[in-house]
C-alpha positions in Angstrom: 0.6 0.2 -0.3 3.7 1.9 0.8 3.7 2.2 -2.7 0.9 3.2 -4.2 0.9 6.0 -2.7 4.3 7.4 -2.9 3.2 6.2 -7.2 -0.1 8.6 -6.7 1.6 11.8 -4.8 4.9 11.6 -6.8 2.4 11.6 -9.9 1.0 14.3 -8.5 2.9 16.6 -7.9 5.3 16.0 -10.8 2.8 16.1 -13.1 0.5 19.6 -11.3 4.0 21.3 -11.4 4.9 19.5 -15.7 1.3 21.5 -16.2 2.4 24.3 -14.4 5.0 25.3 -16.3 4.2 24.6 -19.4 2.0 27.1 -18.7 4.1 29.3 -17.3 6.5 29.2 -20.3 4.0 29.6 -22.5 2.8 32.5 -21.3 6.1 33.9 -21.2 6.7 33.3 -24.4 3.8 34.5 -26.0 4.8 37.7 -28.0 1.0 39.3 -29.7 0.3 40.9 -32.8 -1.1 45.2 -31.9 -1.7 45.5 -36.1 -3.3 42.2 -36.4 -5.7 42.4 -33.5 -6.7 45.6 -34.0 -7.8 44.3 -37.3 -9.5 41.1 -36.5 -11.7 43.4 -33.9 -13.9 44.2 -35.6 -14.7 41.2 -37.4 -14.7 39.4 -33.8 -18.2 37.8 -32.6 -20.2 38.9 -29.0 -19.9 35.5 -27.9 -17.0 34.3 -26.1 -15.9 31.3 -28.1 -14.0 28.0 -26.5 -11.2 25.9 -27.9 -11.1 22.3 -27.5 -8.4 21.1 -25.1 -5.3 19.6 -27.3 -6.0 16.3 -25.1 -2.0 14.5 -26.7 -0.4 17.1 -24.8 -2.0 16.2 -22.0 -1.0 13.0 -23.3 1.9 13.4 -23.5 3.1 15.4 -19.8 0.8 12.7 -18.2 3.3 9.2 -19.0 6.2 11.9 -18.7 4.6 12.7 -15.3 3.9 8.6 -14.4 6.9 7.6 -15.9 9.2 9.8 -13.8 6.8 9.0 -10.8 7.6 5.0 -11.3 11.8 6.0 -11.1 10.9 7.6 -8.1 8.8 5.2 -7.0 12.0 2.4 -7.7 14.0 4.4 -5.4 12.5 5.1 -3.0 12.2 1.3 -2.6 16.4 0.4 -2.9 16.1 3.1 -0.3 14.5 1.7 1.9 15.0 -1.1 2.1 16.4 -2.2 5.6 20.4 -3.1 5.3 21.6 -6.8 6.4 25.0 -6.3 8.2 
């Protein structure tokens, strides 16, 4: 049971770190084009349109988080074994 708890908490922590970190990097690298924004403002719809989420990147970040969590779990098992001698 201890293995599952270590895996779950490490997965959640790593996954949230990846998601927040990628959001910060994407926001930091975004550079709007003011001329393009003003030219498109006249044709903008009156209602908000939501874009479908990109499940490919979500899957990649979940796989990266699960592999890293598995590595952490294996290292935790290796160092938590009682040593003989």
